[in-house]
C-alpha positions in Angstrom: -36.1 4.6 10.4 -34.1 5.6 7.3 -34.9 8.5 4.9 -33.5 9.0 1.5 -32.4 12.6 0.7 -32.0 13.5 -3.0 -29.7 16.5 -3.8 -30.3 19.1 -6.5 -28.2 21.1 -9.0 -24.8 22.0 -7.6 -24.1 18.5 -6.4 -22.8 17.4 -9.8 -19.2 16.3 -10.5 -17.3 14.8 -13.5 -17.9 11.1 -13.9 -20.4 11.0 -11.1 -21.8 7.5 -10.5 -19.2 6.1 -12.9 -19.3 2.5 -11.6 -23.1 2.4 -11.5 -23.2 3.7 -15.0 -21.0 0.8 -16.1 -22.9 -1.9 -14.2 -24.7 -4.5 -16.5 -28.0 -4.0 -14.5 -28.0 -0.3 -15.2 -28.3 -0.6 -19.0 -32.1 -0.7 -19.0 -32.4 2.3 -16.6 -29.9 4.3 -18.7 -31.8 3.6 -21.9 -35.1 4.5 -20.4 -33.7 7.8 -18.9 -32.0 8.8 -22.1 -35.2 8.2 -24.2 -37.3 10.2 -21.7 -34.8 13.1 -21.5 -33.8 12.9 -25.2 -30.1 13.2 -24.1 -27.1 10.8 -24.2 -26.7 11.1 -20.5 -24.2 8.3 -19.9 -21.8 9.7 -22.6 -22.2 13.2 -21.2 -21.4 12.2 -17.6 -18.4 10.0 -18.5 -17.0 11.6 -21.6 -18.2 15.2 -21.8 -18.3 16.6 -18.3 -18.0 20.2 -19.6 -21.6 19.9 -20.6 -22.6 19.5 -16.9 -22.3 23.3 -16.6 -25.5 23.6 -18.6 -28.7 23.6 -16.6 -30.6 21.8 -19.3 -28.2 18.9 -19.2 -27.0 18.7 -15.6 -30.5 18.3 -14.2 -31.5 15.1 -16.0 -27.9 13.9 -15.5 -28.2 14.2 -11.7 -31.6 12.6 -11.8 -30.1 9.6 -13.6 -27.4 9.1 -10.9 -30.2 9.3 -8.3 -32.3 6.6 -10.0 -29.2 4.4 -10.3 -28.4 4.9 -6.6 -31.9 4.0 -5.6 -31.7 0.8 -7.7 -28.3 -0.1 -6.3 -29.5 0.3 -2.8 -32.6 -1.7 -3.5 -30.4 -4.5 -4.9 -28.6 -4.5 -1.5 -31.9 -5.0 0.2 -32.2 -1.4 1.5 -35.4 0.6 1.3 -36.3 3.9 2.9 -39.3 4.7 5.1 -39.3 8.4 4.1 -38.0 10.5 1.1 -37.3 14.2 0.5 -35.6 16.1 -2.2 -33.8 19.4 -2.4 -35.1 21.4 -5.4 -34.4 19.2 -8.4 -34.0 16.3 -6.1 -37.8 16.5 -5.3 -38.5 14.9 -8.6 -36.4 11.9 -7.6 -38.1 11.7 -4.3 -41.5 11.7 -6.0 -40.4 8.9 -8.3 -38.9 6.9 -5.4 -42.2 7.2 -3.5 -44.1 6.1 -6.7 -46.0 9.4 -6.9 -44.9 9.6 -10.6 -43.0 7.1 -12.7 -39.3 7.6 -13.2 -39.6 8.2 -17.0 -42.2 10.9 -16.3 -39.8 12.5 -13.8 -37.1 12.6 -16.6 -39.5 14.2 -19.1 -40.5 16.9 -16.6 -36.9 17.5 -15.4 -35.6 17.8 -19.0 -38.3 20.4 -19.7 -37.5 22.1 -16.3 -33.8 22.3 -17.2 -34.5 23.8 -20.6 -36.9 26.4 -19.2 -34.6 27.4 -16.4 -31.6 27.6 -18.8 -33.6 29.8 -21.1 -34.8 32.1 -18.2 -31.2 32.3 -16.9 -30.0 33.5 -20.3 -32.2 36.5 -20.1 -31.3 37.4 -16.5 -27.6 37.9 -15.7 -27.8 36.6 -12.2 -27.1 33.7 -9.9 -27.2 32.5 -6.3 -25.1 33.0 -3.2 -24.8 30.9 0.0 -24.6 33.3 2.9 -22.8 31.8 5.8 -22.2 32.8 9.4 -25.1 35.1 10.0 -28.6 34.6 11.2 -31.6 33.9 9.0 -33.3 37.2 9.9 -30.1 39.1 9.1 -30.0 37.4 5.7 -33.6 38.2 5.1 -32.9 41.8 5.8 -29.8 42.1 3.7 -31.5 40.4 0.8 -34.3 42.9 1.0 -31.8 45.8 1.1 -29.8 44.5 -1.8 -32.8 43.6 -4.0 -32.4 39.9 -3.8 -34.6 37.0 -2.8 -34.2 34.3 -0.2 -34.1 31.0 -2.2 -33.0 28.2 0.1 -33.3 27.9 3.9 -30.7 25.1 4.1 -29.4 25.0 7.7 -28.7 27.2 10.6 -26.1 29.7 9.4 -26.5 28.8 5.7 -29.1 30.6 3.7 -29.0 30.9 -0.1 -30.2 34.1 -1.9 -31.0 34.7 -5.6 -30.7 37.8 -7.7 -29.2 39.8 -10.5 -25.5 40.2 -10.6 -25.3 43.8 -9.2 -27.8 42.9 -6.4 -25.7 39.8 -5.4 -22.5 41.9 -5.2 -24.3 44.3 -2.9 -25.6 41.5 -0.8 -22.1 40.0 -0.5 -20.8 43.4 0.7 -23.5 43.6 3.3 -22.9 40.0 4.5 -19.2 40.8 5.0 -20.0 43.9 7.1 -22.2 41.7 9.3 -19.3 39.3 9.8 -20.6 36.7 7.4 -19.4 35.2 4.1 -21.0 34.9 0.7 -20.1 32.0 -1.6 -21.3 31.8 -5.2 -23.1 28.6 -6.1 -22.5 26.5 -9.3 -25.8 27.5 -10.9 -26.5 29.6 -14.0 -29.3 31.8 -12.8 -31.4 33.3 -10.0 -33.4 30.2 -9.3 -36.2 29.9 -6.7 -37.1 33.5 -7.2 -39.7 35.5 -9.1 -37.3 35.7 -12.0 -38.4 32.1 -12.8 -42.2 32.9 -13.0 -42.5 32.5 -16.8 -40.5 29.3 -16.8 -42.6 28.0 -13.9 -45.9 28.8 -15.7 -44.8 26.6 -18.6 -43.6 23.8 -16.4 -46.9 23.9 -14.4 -48.8 23.2 -17.6 -46.8 20.0 -18.2 -47.2 19.0 -14.5 -50.9 19.5 -14.7 -51.1 16.8 -17.4 -49.5 14.2 -15.2 -51.5 11.9 -13.0 -50.0 11.9 -9.4 -50.5 8.9 -7.0 -50.5 8.8 -3.3 -46.9 8.3 -2.0 -45.9 4.7 -1.2 -43.5 6.1 1.3 -43.7 9.1 3.6 -42.9 12.1 1.4 -41.7 15.4 2.8 -42.0 18.4 0.4 -39.2 21.0 0.3 -41.8 23.6 -0.8 -44.0 23.3 2.3 -41.4 21.6 4.5 -44.2 19.2 5.6 -45.2 15.7 5.0 -47.6 15.6 2.1 -49.8 12.7 1.0 -52.6 14.2 -1.1 -51.7 13.8 -4.8 -53.3 17.1 -5.9 -51.6 19.1 -3.1 -48.3 17.5 -4.1 -48.9 18.5 -7.7 -49.8 22.1 -6.7 -46.6 22.4 -4.6 -44.4 21.1 -7.4 -46.0 23.5 -9.8 -44.9 26.5 -7.8 -41.5 25.0 -6.8 -39.4 27.1 -9.2 -40.3 30.4 -7.7 -40.7 29.2 -4.1 -37.8 29.0 -1.5 -36.5 25.6 -0.6 -37.6 25.1 3.1 -34.9 22.5 3.7 -34.4 23.2 7.4 -38.1 22.8 8.0 -38.2 19.6 6.0 -35.4 18.1 8.1 -37.2 19.0 11.3 -40.3 17.3 9.9 -38.3 14.1 9.1 -36.9 14.1 12.7 -40.5 14.4 14.0 -41.5 11.4 11.9 -38.9 9.3 13.7 -36.1 9.3 11.2 -32.8 8.2 12.8 -30.6 8.0 9.6 -30.8 10.1 6.4 -28.8 8.9 3.4 -27.9 11.3 0.6 -28.9 9.3 -2.5 -27.0 11.1 -5.2 -23.6 12.6 -6.1 -21.6 14.5 -3.5 -22.2 15.3 0.2 -24.0 18.6 0.1 -27.1 17.4 2.0 -25.2 15.3 4.4 -23.1 18.3 5.4 -26.1 20.5 5.7 -27.8 17.9 7.9 -24.9 17.8 10.2 -25.0 21.6 10.6 -28.7 21.3 11.7 -27.6 19.3 14.9 -30.7 17.1 14.9 -31.2 13.6 16.3 -30.5 12.2 12.8 -27.3 10.5 11.6 -26.6 11.9 8.1 -24.6 9.8 5.6 -23.3 10.3 2.1 -23.9 7.6 -0.5 -20.3 6.4 -0.4 -20.7 5.8 3.4 -23.7 3.6 2.8 -22.5 1.5 -0.2 -19.3 0.7 -2.1 -18.6 1.1 -5.8 -20.5 4.4 -6.4 
């Protein structure tokens, strides 16, 4: 059984998905995505990569690459049995499972990116990946430093969010415990209470969307569980921005469902590497390991 895993912000890179973006079959998808997001996504990815540093732009850009990757795999006759997405990637997972249409996913993600960018401008903060120490130790140092646990990614890799001074204190505490703190390529303290106002606005837009039952097994990174009820999925997505990403739990759920291979359907290898750290009975592969010309 194969699962598709969709990465989130931080997986971007210049000219990501270049060959797919230039494929004749991709023109309709690109046009639809650009209309829904109100952004020239193809031009930005291929010609203006400096704009990928902006939250409002990089989120729909990553989503476009994920949609193209899904379509490319489908054209190869490959289909998943399960899907899951990390933070932003959850919108791609929902679209792949036909819970929401892809154009709706782009409209929501474009709004999500704008709201998160605006929130980040008012809060001088960010996120740190804390490596090499246990989850309880990270929970404790985050509390001491005034930070929040944002992502439970894998054993020995927990991400925290907070304001700049709090993150610096957390990094010092991690070093004293024998760990290491690595800044992430994001503009603000996401998946924390600092996103409450942005979350409230996005939740209003989500509430207006009709959600369907997943066509595939869908595992939420908010609950870490398989979810099938459309209203419950909607409620989880509505509180995603302030909730921690329970990625380790989600991977355990996928293993329990019988998943033997998990393919990272998007740019980079962030999720494939995290999966390998988890030491589960799942073979994790990056997109370039599954298909050529990506």
